[in-house]
C-alpha positions as CSV (number, residue, x, y, z in Angstrom):
1,M,-33.5,1.9,2.9
2,A,-32.0,-1.3,1.1
3,L,-32.3,-4.4,3.1
4,I,-28.8,-7.0,4.6
5,I,-29.3,-10.6,4.7
6,Y,-26.4,-11.9,6.1
7,E,-26.4,-15.5,7.6
8,E,-30.2,-16.3,7.7
9,K,-30.4,-12.2,9.6
10,T,-31.7,-9.3,8.8
11,Y,-29.9,-5.3,9.1
12,A,-31.4,-2.1,7.5
13,C,-28.7,-0.5,6.2
14,E,-29.4,3.4,6.2
15,S,-29.0,5.7,3.1
16,G,-25.0,5.5,1.8
17,E,-24.3,3.9,4.8
18,S,-22.0,0.5,3.6
19,V,-22.3,-2.4,4.0
20,L,-19.2,-2.7,6.7
21,D,-20.4,0.3,8.8
22,C,-23.8,-1.5,8.9
23,L,-23.1,-5.1,10.1
24,T,-20.7,-3.1,12.3
25,R,-22.8,-0.6,13.6
26,H,-25.4,-3.8,14.1
27,G,-22.7,-5.1,16.1
28,V,-21.2,-7.7,13.1
29,L,-18.0,-8.1,12.7
30,L,-16.3,-8.4,9.5
31,P,-12.4,-8.6,8.7
32,S,-11.0,-5.0,7.7
33,S,-8.2,-2.6,7.3
34,C,-7.8,0.2,5.1
35,R,-11.7,0.5,5.1
36,N,-10.7,1.9,1.3
37,G,-11.2,-0.1,-0.9
38,V,-8.2,-0.9,-1.5
39,C,-6.4,-3.9,1.2
40,Q,-9.8,-6.1,0.0
41,T,-9.2,-7.5,3.6
42,C,-13.2,-6.9,3.7
43,M,-13.9,-8.6,0.2
44,M,-17.5,-10.5,1.4
45,H,-19.9,-12.9,-1.5
46,A,-23.3,-11.6,-3.0
47,V,-25.5,-14.7,-3.4
48,S,-28.6,-12.2,-4.5
49,G,-28.7,-8.3,-5.1
50,A,-27.4,-6.0,-7.4
51,I,-24.0,-4.6,-6.5
52,P,-22.7,-1.3,-6.6
53,E,-20.3,-0.9,-9.3
54,Q,-17.6,0.8,-6.5
55,A,-17.5,-2.0,-4.6
56,Q,-16.2,-4.2,-7.2
57,S,-13.6,-1.5,-8.0
58,G,-10.1,-3.0,-7.8
59,L,-10.6,-6.9,-8.0
60,K,-10.2,-8.6,-10.7
61,D,-12.6,-10.1,-13.6
62,T,-12.9,-13.5,-12.2
63,L,-13.6,-12.7,-8.7
64,K,-16.4,-9.8,-10.1
65,L,-18.3,-12.5,-12.1
66,Q,-18.3,-14.6,-8.9
67,G,-19.9,-11.6,-7.2
68,Y,-17.1,-10.3,-4.9
69,F,-17.9,-7.3,-3.2
70,L,-15.3,-5.4,-0.9
71,A,-18.1,-4.4,2.0
72,C,-16.4,-1.4,2.6
73,V,-17.1,0.9,-0.3
74,C,-20.2,-1.3,-1.2
75,R,-23.7,1.1,-0.6
76,P,-26.4,-0.6,-1.6
77,E,-30.2,0.9,-3.3
78,H,-31.3,-2.3,-3.3
79,D,-31.9,-5.3,-0.8
80,M,-28.6,-7.8,-1.1
81,E,-28.3,-11.3,1.0
82,I,-24.7,-11.6,1.5
83,R,-22.3,-14.2,2.9
84,Q,-18.4,-14.5,3.7
85,A,-16.4,-15.0,0.9
86,N,-14.2,-18.1,0.7
87,V,-11.1,-16.5,0.2
88,E,-8.5,-19.5,1.1
89,G,-8.0,-20.0,-2.3
90,L,-6.7,-16.0,-3.0
91,R,-4.1,-16.9,1.1
92,H,-0.6,-17.8,0.4
93,R,2.0,-19.5,3.0
94,A,5.3,-18.5,3.3
95,T,8.2,-18.7,5.5
96,V,10.1,-16.2,7.7
97,T,13.6,-16.1,5.8
98,A,14.9,-12.6,7.5
99,L,13.9,-9.6,10.0
100,E,16.3,-7.1,10.0
101,R,16.0,-3.9,11.8
102,M,16.0,-1.3,9.2
103,N,15.7,1.4,12.3
104,A,14.6,1.8,15.7
105,N,11.0,1.5,14.8
106,I,10.9,-0.2,11.4
107,I,11.7,-4.1,10.9
108,S,12.3,-6.0,7.0
109,L,11.2,-8.5,7.2
110,R,11.7,-11.3,4.1
111,M,9.9,-14.2,3.3
112,R,9.6,-17.2,1.1
113,P,6.1,-17.8,-0.7
114,A,5.1,-21.7,-0.8
115,K,4.3,-21.6,-4.4
116,P,5.8,-19.0,-6.8
117,F,3.6,-15.4,-6.4
118,D,3.2,-13.2,-9.4
119,Y,2.9,-9.3,-8.5
120,Q,4.1,-6.0,-9.5
121,A,6.9,-4.7,-8.1
122,G,5.3,-1.7,-5.8
123,Q,1.9,-3.7,-5.0
124,F,0.4,-4.8,-1.4
125,I,-0.5,-7.9,0.3
126,N,-2.3,-8.6,3.5
127,L,-0.5,-10.2,6.7
128,L,-2.6,-12.2,8.5
129,H,-2.1,-12.9,12.1
130,H,-5.1,-15.2,14.0
131,E,-7.5,-12.9,11.0
132,T,-6.3,-9.7,11.8
133,A,-5.1,-8.5,8.4
134,R,-2.9,-5.4,8.0
135,S,-1.5,-4.3,4.1
136,Y,2.3,-4.0,3.8
137,S,3.8,-3.3,0.1
138,L,6.8,-5.0,-1.3
139,A,10.0,-3.8,-1.3
140,S,11.3,-6.8,-3.4
141,L,11.0,-7.3,-6.8
142,P,8.7,-10.1,-8.8
143,G,11.8,-13.1,-9.7
144,E,13.5,-12.9,-6.7
145,D,13.3,-15.6,-4.5
146,E,12.1,-14.0,-1.3
147,L,9.2,-10.9,-0.7
148,E,10.3,-7.9,1.8
149,L,8.3,-5.8,3.8
150,H,9.1,-2.9,5.9
151,I,6.9,-2.8,9.0
152,R,6.7,0.0,11.5
153,H,6.1,-1.1,15.5
154,V,2.6,1.0,16.0
155,P,2.3,0.6,19.7
156,D,-0.4,-2.1,20.6
157,G,-0.6,-2.8,16.7
158,R,-2.1,-6.7,16.7
159,V,0.2,-7.2,14.1
160,S,3.4,-4.9,13.8
161,S,3.6,-6.0,17.8
162,W,3.7,-10.0,16.9
163,V,6.2,-9.3,13.6
164,H,8.2,-6.9,16.0
165,Q,8.3,-9.3,19.4
166,Q,7.4,-12.6,18.7
167,L,7.5,-13.6,15.4
168,R,10.9,-15.6,14.8
169,L,12.9,-17.0,11.3
170,N,12.0,-20.3,10.3
171,D,7.7,-19.0,11.5
172,S,5.2,-19.9,8.7
173,V,3.0,-17.0,8.1
174,E,-0.8,-16.4,6.0
175,F,-1.1,-13.1,3.6
176,H,-3.3,-12.9,0.7
177,G,-3.1,-10.5,-2.3
178,P,-1.5,-8.6,-4.4
179,A,-3.1,-5.8,-4.5
180,G,-3.2,-1.6,-5.7
181,D,-2.5,0.1,-8.8
182,C,1.0,1.7,-7.7
183,F,3.5,0.1,-9.7
184,Y,5.5,1.2,-12.4
185,V,4.3,0.7,-16.1
186,A,6.3,0.4,-19.4
187,G,6.6,1.4,-22.0
188,K,7.4,5.7,-21.8
189,P,11.5,5.0,-20.8
190,E,12.4,8.8,-21.5
191,Q,9.4,10.1,-19.2
192,P,10.9,11.6,-15.7
193,L,9.4,9.8,-13.1
194,L,9.0,11.6,-9.2
195,L,8.7,8.8,-6.0
196,I,8.1,10.8,-2.7
197,G,7.7,9.1,0.5
198,T,7.5,9.0,4.4
199,G,8.0,6.3,7.0
200,T,7.6,3.4,5.4
201,G,6.0,4.1,2.2
202,L,9.3,4.0,0.9
203,A,9.3,0.0,0.7
204,P,7.4,0.5,-2.2
205,L,8.9,3.2,-4.1
206,Y,12.5,0.9,-3.1
207,G,11.1,-1.8,-5.2
208,I,9.0,0.6,-8.4
209,L,12.5,2.6,-8.4
210,R,14.7,-0.8,-8.8
211,D,12.1,-2.0,-11.5
212,A,12.1,0.7,-13.0
213,I,16.1,1.0,-13.5
214,G,16.3,-2.9,-14.1
215,R,13.6,-2.3,-17.4
216,G,16.1,0.3,-18.8
217,H,14.8,3.8,-17.6
218,T,16.3,6.6,-19.0
219,G,14.2,9.6,-17.8
220,E,15.2,11.2,-14.8
221,I,13.6,9.9,-11.8
222,R,13.5,12.1,-8.3
223,L,12.9,10.5,-4.9
224,F,12.4,12.2,-1.8
225,H,12.5,10.4,1.2
226,G,11.0,11.9,4.8
227,S,11.0,11.7,8.3
228,L,10.3,13.6,11.1
229,H,14.2,13.5,12.4
230,R,17.1,11.6,10.8
231,D,17.2,8.8,12.9
232,G,13.6,7.9,11.2
233,L,15.0,7.5,7.6
234,Y,17.0,4.6,6.5
235,L,18.1,2.6,3.5
236,V,19.9,6.1,2.9
237,E,23.6,4.4,2.2
238,A,21.7,1.9,-0.6
239,L,20.2,4.9,-1.9
240,Q,22.8,6.5,-2.5
241,D,24.5,4.1,-4.0
242,L,21.7,3.1,-6.3
243,A,21.8,7.6,-7.3
244,A,26.2,7.3,-7.6
245,A,26.0,4.0,-10.4
246,H,22.4,5.7,-12.2
247,G,23.0,9.0,-14.0
248,N,19.5,9.5,-14.2
249,V,18.8,8.9,-10.4
250,R,18.3,11.2,-7.4
251,Y,17.9,10.7,-4.4
252,T,16.5,13.6,-1.4
253,P,16.3,12.7,2.1
254,C,13.8,15.1,3.6
255,V,13.8,16.0,7.8
256,L,11.4,17.9,9.7
257,H,13.3,19.4,11.9
258,G,17.1,18.8,12.9
259,E,20.4,18.4,10.3
260,A,19.3,16.4,7.4
261,P,21.9,13.7,5.8
262,H,24.8,14.6,3.1
263,G,23.0,15.5,-0.3
264,G,19.6,16.3,1.9
265,A,17.2,18.7,2.6
266,V,15.3,20.2,6.3
267,G,11.4,21.2,5.7
268,A,8.2,19.7,5.2
269,I,8.7,17.3,2.0
270,D,6.1,18.9,-0.1
271,E,7.4,21.8,0.7
272,V,10.8,20.3,-0.5
273,V,9.6,18.9,-2.8
274,M,7.9,21.7,-5.0
275,R,11.1,24.2,-4.4
276,A,13.2,21.3,-6.5
277,L,10.5,20.8,-9.2
278,P,8.3,24.1,-9.4
279,N,7.1,22.2,-13.2
280,L,5.9,18.9,-13.1
281,K,4.5,18.7,-16.4
282,G,5.0,15.6,-18.2
283,W,5.9,13.9,-15.1
284,R,4.7,10.6,-13.9
285,A,4.2,10.4,-9.9
286,Y,3.8,7.9,-7.4
287,L,3.3,9.2,-3.4
288,C,3.1,6.7,-0.3
289,G,3.2,7.2,3.0
290,D,1.3,9.4,5.3
291,P,-2.7,9.7,4.1
292,E,-3.1,13.6,4.8
293,I,0.9,13.9,3.0
294,V,0.0,11.5,0.3
295,R,-3.9,13.6,-0.4
296,R,-1.2,17.3,0.3
297,L,1.5,16.5,-2.0
298,Q,-1.0,15.1,-4.7
299,S,-3.3,18.3,-5.2
300,K,0.0,20.1,-5.3
301,I,1.8,18.4,-8.0
302,F,-1.6,18.6,-10.2
303,L,-1.6,22.0,-10.0
304,A,2.1,22.2,-11.1
305,G,1.4,20.6,-14.1
306,T,1.2,16.5,-13.5
307,S,-1.7,14.9,-15.4
308,M,-4.1,13.0,-12.3
309,Q,-3.8,10.3,-15.2
310,E,-0.6,10.3,-14.0
311,I,-0.6,10.5,-10.5
312,H,-0.5,7.0,-8.7
313,A,-1.2,6.7,-4.8
314,D,-2.3,3.3,-2.9
315,A,-4.7,5.8,-0.2
316,F,-4.6,3.5,3.3
317,T,-5.7,5.2,6.8
318,F,-4.2,4.6,9.5
319,T,-5.5,1.2,11.4
320,P,-4.3,2.0,15.1
321,H,-4.3,-1.9,16.6
């Protein structure tokens, strides 16, 4: 059992328990979101004690060297003294430039950063509201003046409700990031690409698709976007236009119930993909959206021939509030 010293108090961390779970169990609340070591919202600083290697996975080398770690995946084997990370230098400010409704439940939020912001298409940022952070993928492209997020309204969701009900043009917002490994990497322009998303999982794929096209990708690109019903889809016409303009791009909108748009398919998205592409040897895949569907797709795509190293997905756990 390791002891965690935080704010001059000592807490017993059970074997296999994360620092975040330990402090939460003792009534200490820390900023957190995904709880999977992805969003980096729960970043902390180690004053003393050994940091498990997994606790620094995904962090920049400069942060690792300074003793930063992720509390949600830090399962210490030895005593540690920790403190809140100084993330002020990692925060960014932006001004809201557009709020566009994509469908009944999804808004496109566009904002202009106060300073240049470097990221890869498909990465995500953590949007902040009263110190509550939620992770949203970027649908925009590097080099554009504005960042674009697609935000679904979650009933009673602190951040999504704020965006949908209170945020206005010219408001100032804060975020930190970027993070995530789900982005296009140049170097194999002939490799076929498979992009699969559900709901707002389309946002990073929309960026990845346009990034690949802009970099001259010549291999086949298949995009599948799924929803329960047709009214849950969005950007249908824009994606159909992209496919019509580029011979190597094919877009398939999928619905579980009802009628699909022209060129679409009805059925569970994993089954639709497997029927269309039973042999995926040599493909590179990007998966975004519902965690359970992503896990199912990872297994099926691997069994269809795609190397695990070529399957890219940022696994988020849904946070209801």
